[in-house]
C-alpha positions as CSV (number, residue, x, y, z in Angstrom):
1,M,0.0,0.0,0.0
2,A,1.1,3.5,-0.6
3,G,2.2,5.9,2.1
4,D,1.4,5.2,5.7
5,R,-1.8,3.4,5.2
6,G,-2.1,0.1,7.0
7,P,-3.9,-3.1,5.9
8,C,-7.1,-1.9,7.4
9,G,-7.1,1.2,5.2
10,G,-6.6,3.8,7.8
11,R,-3.6,5.9,8.7
12,D,-1.4,4.6,11.5
13,S,-2.4,7.6,13.6
14,E,-6.1,6.9,13.1
15,A,-5.9,3.2,13.8
16,G,-7.7,2.0,16.9
17,P,-6.3,-0.8,19.2
18,I,-8.1,-3.5,17.2
19,S,-6.9,-2.4,13.7
20,G,-3.5,-1.8,15.2
21,D,-3.4,-5.4,16.3
22,Y,-4.3,-6.6,12.8
23,R,-1.6,-4.3,11.4
24,K,1.0,-5.8,13.7
25,L,0.0,-9.3,12.7
26,H,0.2,-8.3,9.0
27,L,3.6,-6.6,9.4
28,S,5.0,-9.7,11.2
29,G,3.8,-11.9,8.3
30,Q,1.3,-13.9,10.4
31,I,-1.6,-12.8,8.3
32,T,-2.1,-11.4,4.9
33,E,-3.5,-7.9,4.1
34,E,-6.8,-9.5,3.0
35,Q,-7.0,-11.5,6.2
36,A,-6.4,-8.3,8.2
37,R,-9.2,-6.6,6.4
38,L,-11.5,-9.6,6.9
39,H,-10.8,-9.8,10.6
40,L,-11.5,-6.1,10.9
41,D,-14.8,-6.5,9.0
42,I,-15.8,-9.3,11.4
43,Q,-15.0,-7.1,14.4
44,K,-17.0,-4.2,13.0
45,N,-20.0,-6.5,12.2
46,A,-19.9,-8.0,15.7
47,S,-19.9,-4.5,17.2
48,R,-22.7,-3.4,14.9
49,T,-24.7,-6.5,16.0
50,V,-24.3,-5.7,19.7
51,L,-25.5,-2.2,19.2
52,L,-28.5,-3.3,17.1
53,T,-29.4,-5.9,19.8
54,V,-29.2,-3.3,22.5
55,E,-31.4,-1.0,20.5
56,G,-33.9,-3.8,19.8
57,L,-34.1,-4.8,23.5
58,G,-34.9,-1.2,24.3
59,L,-37.7,-1.1,21.8
60,L,-39.0,-4.4,23.2
61,A,-39.0,-3.0,26.7
62,A,-40.9,0.1,25.6
63,E,-43.4,-2.1,23.8
64,Q,-43.9,-4.3,26.8
65,A,-44.5,-1.3,29.1
66,I,-47.1,0.1,26.7
67,N,-48.8,-3.3,26.4
68,A,-48.8,-3.7,30.2
69,R,-50.6,-0.3,30.5
70,V,-53.1,-1.2,27.9
71,V,-53.9,-4.5,29.6
72,R,-54.1,-2.8,33.0
73,D,-56.4,-0.1,31.7
74,S,-58.6,-2.7,29.9
75,V,-58.9,-4.9,33.0
76,N,-59.6,-2.0,35.3
77,T,-62.2,-0.6,32.9
78,A,-63.9,-4.0,32.4
79,L,-64.1,-4.6,36.2
80,D,-65.2,-1.0,36.8
81,F,-62.7,-0.8,39.7
82,V,-58.9,-0.7,40.0
83,L,-57.6,-4.3,40.3
84,I,-54.1,-3.8,38.7
């Protein structure tokens, strides 16, 4: 690669600890440039999955809270007194 770009595409000064590890492995000959890129893609996808899971769990919690209120209001209205 030209200049100071590493196998992960970023400049050395921009590389985080993960991409830096892949760069070291590449420079030591333990993995190829393509393998370094693939490993970084796997790491990025895993991080993205965690963030989407957390977001999804938050949406589920909100939906459950709304549904619980609807059920509570429906039961209390049907009974014509506050049960729950």
